[in-house]
C-alpha positions as CSV (number, residue, x, y, z in Angstrom):
1,X,198.7,157.7,151.8
2,X,201.2,155.0,152.8
3,X,204.5,154.3,151.1
4,X,204.3,152.3,147.9
5,X,206.0,149.0,147.5
6,X,208.4,150.3,144.8
7,X,209.8,153.0,147.1
8,X,210.6,150.6,150.0
9,X,213.8,148.8,150.5
10,X,212.5,146.0,152.8
11,X,209.4,143.8,152.8
12,X,206.2,144.7,154.5
13,X,204.0,142.2,156.2
14,X,200.4,143.3,156.9
15,X,198.3,141.4,159.4
16,X,194.6,141.8,159.7
17,X,193.5,140.8,163.2
18,X,195.3,141.2,166.5
19,X,194.4,138.0,168.4
20,X,195.8,134.5,168.4
21,X,196.5,133.6,164.8
22,X,197.4,137.1,163.6
23,X,199.8,138.0,166.4
24,X,201.3,134.6,166.6
25,X,202.1,134.9,162.9
26,X,203.6,138.4,163.4
27,X,205.6,137.3,166.4
28,X,207.0,134.2,164.7
29,X,207.9,136.2,161.6
30,X,209.7,138.7,163.8
31,X,211.7,136.0,165.4
32,X,212.9,134.9,162.0
33,X,213.4,138.3,160.4
34,X,214.5,141.5,162.1
35,X,213.1,145.0,161.5
36,X,215.8,145.8,159.0
37,X,214.5,143.0,156.8
38,X,210.8,142.9,157.5
39,X,208.4,145.7,158.5
40,X,205.3,144.4,160.2
41,X,202.0,146.3,160.4
42,X,199.0,144.8,162.2
43,X,195.5,146.1,162.4
44,X,193.1,145.4,165.3
45,X,189.7,147.0,165.4
46,X,189.1,146.1,169.1
47,X,190.7,147.3,172.4
48,X,192.7,144.2,173.1
49,X,195.3,141.8,171.5
50,X,196.4,138.2,172.1
51,X,193.7,137.3,174.6
52,X,191.9,134.1,175.6
53,X,188.3,134.3,174.3
54,X,187.8,130.8,175.7
55,X,188.3,132.3,179.2
56,X,185.5,134.8,178.9
57,X,182.8,132.6,180.6
58,X,185.1,132.0,183.5
59,X,185.8,135.8,183.8
60,X,182.0,136.5,183.7
61,X,181.4,133.7,186.3
62,X,184.0,135.1,188.6
63,X,186.5,132.2,188.4
64,X,188.9,134.6,186.8
65,X,189.0,137.8,188.8
66,X,190.5,140.3,186.3
67,X,190.1,140.9,182.6
68,X,193.9,141.4,182.3
69,X,194.5,137.8,183.3
70,X,193.1,136.7,180.0
71,X,195.5,138.9,178.0
72,X,198.7,137.0,176.9
73,X,200.4,140.0,175.4
74,X,199.5,143.7,175.4
75,X,199.7,146.1,172.4
76,X,202.7,147.7,174.1
77,X,204.5,144.4,174.4
78,X,204.0,143.7,170.7
79,X,205.2,147.2,169.8
80,X,208.3,146.6,171.9
81,X,209.1,143.8,169.5
82,X,209.0,146.1,166.5
83,X,205.5,145.1,165.4
84,X,203.6,148.2,164.2
85,X,200.3,147.6,165.8
86,X,197.4,149.9,165.0
87,X,194.6,149.5,167.6
88,X,191.0,150.5,167.1
89,X,191.7,150.4,163.3
90,X,189.4,148.4,161.1
91,X,190.5,147.1,157.7
92,X,187.6,147.8,155.3
93,X,188.9,146.6,152.0
94,X,191.6,144.3,150.5
95,X,192.8,145.2,147.1
96,X,194.4,142.0,145.9
97,X,195.5,143.3,142.5
98,X,197.1,146.4,144.0
99,X,198.5,144.5,147.0
100,X,197.2,147.0,149.6
101,X,194.5,147.3,152.3
102,X,192.3,150.2,153.2
103,X,191.8,150.9,156.9
104,X,189.7,153.3,159.0
105,X,190.7,154.7,162.4
106,X,187.6,154.1,164.4
107,X,188.2,157.2,166.7
108,X,188.8,159.8,164.0
109,X,187.2,158.2,161.0
110,X,190.3,158.8,158.9
111,X,191.0,156.3,156.1
112,X,194.3,155.3,154.5
113,X,195.8,152.7,152.2
114,X,198.7,150.5,153.3
115,X,200.6,148.4,150.7
116,X,201.9,145.0,151.5
117,X,204.3,142.4,150.1
118,X,202.8,139.7,152.2
119,X,199.4,139.6,153.8
120,X,198.0,137.6,156.7
121,X,194.2,137.4,157.2
122,X,193.2,136.6,160.7
123,X,189.8,138.2,161.0
124,X,188.4,135.5,163.3
125,X,184.7,134.6,163.6
126,X,181.6,136.5,164.5
127,X,178.7,135.3,166.8
128,X,175.6,134.1,165.0
129,X,172.9,136.8,165.4
130,X,169.7,135.5,163.9
131,X,167.6,138.0,162.1
132,X,164.9,138.2,164.8
133,X,162.8,141.1,166.1
134,X,164.7,142.5,169.1
135,X,168.0,140.8,168.5
136,X,169.8,144.1,168.5
137,X,168.0,145.5,171.6
138,X,170.0,146.6,174.6
139,X,170.5,143.7,177.0
140,X,171.2,141.2,174.2
141,X,174.8,140.1,174.1
142,X,177.2,137.9,172.1
143,X,180.4,136.8,173.8
144,X,183.1,136.4,171.2
145,X,185.6,139.1,172.2
146,X,186.9,140.8,175.4
147,X,184.9,143.8,174.4
148,X,181.8,141.6,174.3
149,X,182.6,140.2,177.7
150,X,183.1,143.7,179.2
151,X,179.8,144.9,177.7
152,X,178.0,141.9,179.2
153,X,179.6,142.5,182.7
154,X,178.6,146.2,182.4
155,X,175.0,145.1,181.7
156,X,174.9,142.7,184.6
157,X,176.2,145.4,186.9
158,X,173.5,147.8,185.8
159,X,170.6,145.4,185.7
160,X,168.3,145.1,188.7
161,X,166.5,141.9,187.6
162,X,168.1,138.5,188.0
163,X,166.6,136.6,185.1
164,X,168.8,135.5,182.3
165,X,168.1,133.5,179.1
166,X,170.8,131.9,177.1
167,X,170.0,131.1,173.5
168,X,171.9,128.1,172.3
169,X,173.5,125.2,174.2
170,X,176.9,124.7,172.5
171,X,180.1,125.2,174.4
172,X,179.7,128.9,174.9
173,X,176.0,128.6,175.8
174,X,176.6,125.9,178.4
175,X,179.6,127.7,179.9
176,X,177.7,131.0,180.0
177,X,174.7,129.4,181.6
178,X,176.9,128.1,184.5
179,X,178.7,131.5,184.7
180,X,175.3,133.3,185.1
181,X,174.2,130.8,187.8
182,X,177.4,131.6,189.7
183,X,176.4,135.3,189.4
184,X,173.1,134.5,191.1
185,X,170.9,134.6,188.1
186,X,167.8,132.5,187.4
187,X,168.9,130.9,184.1
188,X,166.9,129.4,181.2
189,X,168.6,127.9,178.2
190,X,166.6,127.8,175.0
191,X,168.1,125.2,172.6
192,X,166.9,124.2,169.1
193,X,168.5,120.7,169.3
194,X,167.1,117.6,171.0
195,X,169.8,117.9,173.7
196,X,172.5,120.4,174.8
197,X,176.0,120.1,173.3
198,X,175.1,119.3,169.7
199,X,178.8,118.5,169.2
200,X,177.9,115.3,171.0
201,X,175.5,112.6,170.0
202,X,172.1,113.1,171.7
203,X,172.5,110.2,174.1
204,X,175.7,111.8,175.4
205,X,174.1,115.2,175.4
206,X,171.4,113.9,177.6
207,X,174.0,113.4,180.4
208,X,174.9,117.1,180.1
209,X,171.2,118.0,180.3
210,X,170.9,116.2,183.6
211,X,173.9,118.0,185.0
212,X,172.6,121.4,183.9
213,X,169.2,120.6,185.5
214,X,171.1,119.7,188.7
215,X,172.7,123.2,188.7
216,X,169.2,124.7,188.7
217,X,169.3,125.6,185.0
218,X,166.0,125.3,183.1
219,X,166.6,123.5,179.8
220,X,164.2,124.1,177.0
221,X,165.1,121.8,174.1
222,X,163.6,121.4,170.6
223,X,162.6,125.1,170.7
224,X,163.1,127.7,168.0
225,X,163.3,131.3,169.1
226,X,161.0,133.5,167.1
227,X,161.6,137.0,168.6
228,X,163.0,138.9,171.5
229,X,160.2,141.1,172.8
230,X,161.3,144.5,174.2
231,X,159.8,146.8,176.9
232,X,158.7,150.4,176.7
233,X,162.3,151.4,177.3
234,X,163.5,149.5,174.3
235,X,165.4,146.9,176.3
236,X,164.9,143.2,175.9
237,X,162.3,141.7,178.3
238,X,161.9,138.1,177.2
239,X,162.7,135.4,174.7
240,X,159.8,134.0,172.7
241,X,159.4,130.7,171.0
242,X,156.4,129.4,169.1
243,X,155.0,127.8,172.3
244,X,156.1,130.0,175.2
245,X,157.8,133.2,176.4
246,X,160.6,133.3,178.9
247,X,161.2,136.5,180.9
248,X,164.7,137.9,180.6
249,X,166.6,140.9,182.1
250,X,169.6,139.9,180.0
251,X,170.0,137.6,177.0
252,X,173.2,135.9,175.9
253,X,173.5,134.5,172.4
254,X,175.4,131.2,172.4
255,X,174.3,129.9,169.1
256,X,177.8,129.6,167.6
257,X,179.9,131.5,165.2
258,X,180.5,132.1,161.5
259,X,183.9,132.7,159.9
260,X,184.4,136.5,159.5
261,X,185.2,136.5,155.8
262,X,183.3,139.5,154.6
263,X,186.5,141.2,153.5
264,X,187.9,138.1,151.9
265,X,184.7,137.4,150.0
266,X,184.6,141.0,148.7
267,X,188.2,140.6,147.5
268,X,187.4,137.4,145.6
269,X,189.4,135.0,147.8
270,X,188.3,131.4,147.8
271,X,185.8,130.3,150.4
272,X,184.6,126.8,151.4
273,X,181.1,125.4,152.0
274,X,181.2,126.8,155.6
275,X,182.2,130.3,154.2
276,X,185.7,130.0,155.7
277,X,188.9,130.8,153.7
278,X,190.5,127.8,152.0
279,X,194.3,127.4,152.4
280,X,197.0,124.9,151.4
281,X,199.0,123.0,154.0
282,X,201.3,126.0,154.5
283,X,198.2,128.1,155.4
284,X,198.6,130.1,152.2
285,X,195.3,131.1,150.6
286,X,194.7,128.9,147.6
287,X,195.8,130.5,144.4
288,X,197.5,133.5,146.1
289,X,201.3,133.3,146.5
290,X,201.6,136.2,149.1
291,X,198.4,135.9,151.1
292,X,198.0,133.6,154.2
293,X,195.1,133.0,156.5
294,X,194.6,131.4,159.9
295,X,192.4,131.1,162.9
296,X,188.6,131.1,163.1
297,X,188.2,132.6,159.6
298,X,189.6,129.5,157.8
299,X,188.4,125.9,157.1
300,X,190.7,123.1,157.9
301,X,191.0,119.5,156.8
302,X,189.3,116.9,159.0
303,X,191.8,114.0,159.1
304,X,189.1,111.4,159.9
305,X,186.5,112.2,157.3
306,X,188.7,113.8,154.7
307,X,186.4,116.9,154.3
308,X,186.9,120.5,155.2
309,X,185.4,121.8,158.4
310,X,185.1,125.0,160.4
311,X,186.4,124.4,163.9
312,X,187.0,127.7,165.7
313,X,189.4,127.0,168.6
314,X,192.3,128.9,170.1
315,X,194.6,125.9,169.9
316,X,194.2,125.8,166.1
317,X,194.6,129.5,165.8
318,X,197.9,129.6,167.6
319,X,199.2,126.7,165.6
320,X,198.1,128.4,162.4
321,X,199.9,131.6,163.4
322,X,203.1,129.7,164.1
323,X,202.9,128.0,160.7
324,X,202.2,131.2,158.9
325,X,204.9,133.1,160.7
326,X,207.5,130.5,159.9
327,X,206.6,130.6,156.2
328,X,206.4,134.4,156.0
329,X,209.7,134.6,157.8
330,X,211.5,132.5,155.3
331,X,211.2,129.1,157.0
332,X,208.9,126.2,156.3
333,X,206.0,124.7,158.3
334,X,202.7,123.0,157.5
335,X,199.4,122.5,159.3
336,X,198.2,119.0,158.3
337,X,194.7,119.1,159.7
338,X,192.6,118.3,162.8
339,X,190.6,115.5,164.3
340,X,188.1,117.8,166.1
341,X,189.1,117.6,169.7
342,X,187.3,119.7,172.3
343,X,186.7,119.7,176.1
344,X,184.4,121.7,178.3
345,X,182.7,121.4,181.7
346,X,179.5,122.2,183.4
347,X,179.8,122.3,187.2
348,X,181.8,119.1,188.0
349,X,180.9,117.3,184.8
350,X,183.6,117.1,182.2
351,X,182.6,116.9,178.5
352,X,185.0,115.8,175.8
353,X,184.9,114.7,172.2
354,X,187.2,114.0,169.3
355,X,186.7,112.7,165.7
356,X,183.2,112.0,164.3
357,X,179.8,111.8,165.8
358,X,177.3,109.3,164.3
359,X,175.8,111.8,161.9
360,X,179.3,113.0,160.8
361,X,180.2,109.4,160.0
362,X,177.0,108.9,158.0
363,X,177.5,112.2,156.2
364,X,181.0,111.0,155.2
365,X,179.6,107.8,153.8
366,X,181.2,105.7,156.5
367,X,179.7,102.6,158.0
368,X,180.4,102.0,161.7
369,X,179.7,100.4,165.0
370,X,179.0,102.5,168.1
371,X,179.6,101.2,171.6
372,X,179.1,102.9,175.0
373,X,180.7,101.8,178.3
374,X,180.3,103.1,181.9
375,X,183.3,103.1,184.2
376,X,185.0,105.2,186.8
377,X,187.8,107.7,186.7
378,X,189.8,105.8,189.3
379,X,189.8,102.4,190.8
380,X,186.3,101.8,192.2
381,X,187.6,101.3,195.7
382,X,189.8,104.5,195.7
383,X,188.2,107.7,197.2
384,X,186.9,110.1,194.6
385,X,186.2,107.6,191.9
386,X,183.6,109.4,189.7
387,X,181.3,107.8,187.1
388,X,182.4,108.2,183.5
389,X,180.6,107.3,180.2
390,X,182.7,106.7,177.1
391,X,181.2,106.3,173.6
392,X,183.4,105.0,170.8
393,X,182.8,104.7,167.0
394,X,184.8,102.3,164.9
395,X,184.6,101.7,161.2
396,X,183.0,98.4,160.0
397,X,185.3,95.7,158.8
398,X,188.5,97.7,159.3
399,X,188.0,98.6,162.9
400,X,189.5,102.1,162.4
401,X,188.8,104.4,165.2
402,X,186.4,107.1,164.0
403,X,185.4,109.1,167.2
404,X,185.2,109.2,171.0
405,X,182.9,111.1,173.3
406,X,183.4,111.2,177.1
407,X,181.2,112.6,179.8
408,X,182.1,112.2,183.5
409,X,183.6,113.5,186.7
410,X,187.0,114.8,187.5
411,X,189.7,113.1,185.3
412,X,187.3,112.3,182.5
413,X,187.8,115.1,180.0
414,X,191.5,115.0,179.2
415,X,191.3,111.2,178.6
416,X,190.0,112.3,175.2
417,X,193.7,113.2,174.3
418,X,194.4,109.4,174.1
419,X,191.7,109.1,171.5
420,X,192.9,112.2,169.6
421,X,196.4,110.7,169.3
422,X,195.0,107.4,168.1
423,X,192.8,109.2,165.5
424,X,195.7,111.2,164.2
425,X,197.8,108.0,163.9
426,X,195.0,106.2,162.1
427,X,194.9,103.4,164.7
428,X,192.3,100.6,164.9
429,X,190.4,99.9,168.0
430,X,192.2,96.6,168.2
431,X,195.6,98.4,168.2
432,X,194.3,100.7,170.9
433,X,193.6,97.7,173.3
434,X,197.4,97.2,173.5
435,X,198.2,100.8,174.4
436,X,200.5,101.0,177.4
437,X,198.6,103.6,179.5
438,X,199.6,104.7,182.9
439,X,197.9,102.9,185.8
440,X,197.6,103.4,189.5
441,X,194.4,103.4,191.6
442,X,194.3,107.2,192.1
443,X,194.4,107.6,188.3
444,X,192.3,104.8,186.7
445,X,190.9,101.3,187.0
446,X,193.3,98.5,185.9
447,X,191.5,98.7,182.5
448,X,191.3,102.4,181.6
449,X,187.8,103.4,180.4
450,X,189.2,104.2,177.0
451,X,190.6,100.7,176.7
452,X,187.4,99.1,177.9
453,X,185.5,101.0,175.2
454,X,188.1,99.9,172.6
455,X,187.7,96.2,173.7
456,X,183.9,96.5,173.3
457,X,184.3,98.1,169.9
458,X,186.6,95.3,168.8
459,X,184.0,92.8,169.8
460,X,181.3,94.7,168.0
461,X,183.4,94.9,164.8
462,X,184.2,91.2,164.9
463,X,180.5,90.2,165.6
464,X,179.6,92.2,162.5
465,X,182.0,90.1,160.4
466,X,184.7,92.8,160.3
């Protein structure tokens, strides 16, 4: 039994989860308060801490040679900073009234209670695993953690066949499909949406579809997986839909993730419509003075639509951790919200989005005009000028920027940051046309594609009587 709160002379911070948000919070709190003022105990059920889950597809594909390259800080490095990190230890219960957590050592099975003065919940997200026959069979993998990535690589090394099926075509599904192509696999992607990358509108997703086909990936859209048939050895052997069956020696689930809030729900903590924890601007769990939450297990405010969203990204998780650590450590910080910016790539095609898609805008009750322009990443006469398509949404009458999607060659993806700043600032598309962006032929045409789209959006809003 751990020491009770009444018999301690210094505060104890307990952190559940040893990746981006949790360990950023612990590290920031430690910078502000020394071990004589604040004891920090962190629990991590896996084998690794502070790693880049976003880098797993590149590790699987061979672009990143070693697993350790994805680890920002090891358990030993955290412990050297007086953070009491307990690895391979899973928290199984949060007792809010008693201000304590129950944990289990996964090696020995031993359980114990640890009391806290302040608690940080950073339990992350879990891959969606649909309740289908065969989904838990050997050879079926999710790729959310480094442990997952290692398990997949072990399967690839032990499997003779070279047929892979990826279920889902979001960021992880698309990136894993490319990684498996690089590994020499014959890859089929089974996707329930009309086009890959459902975070884009279908017309922009179609551009991704063409790029994937160009890589030799077989895309099966508008298809619902019904089961994962297994062989006599119990291993997965195919992926079945209502209309067809696709042979598979390995299956990767890229359907997306859910907030991992099982503990929080059992403890009676407030969850949103996406089942993520709800916090205030200081990342404190609503209604609980001494409990904070951050990372993939929380919902955040969408600054464009005004609604809560679940957007699991490492950038947000690290910012959440910094905010939480500052507040826990006696300082003050807030996380105002997000605009939903994300970038990815398939082969040489860069894919980016920020703000609202058409269906997001409709769901929010917004009326808008959508425009699409085709341009190049550099001046047309300069070597290496790649095609680029930009789609922009602007609100009717006001002309407020609502969202931007970009698909194109080298130099396309990071242009979305211009739009992300404009969204955060609440700019109109007319204001955007006056932005003083950098120009030289190696970097952009005289009119940057973002500005061309903004000009077209201005015209559309004006023609509509806005």
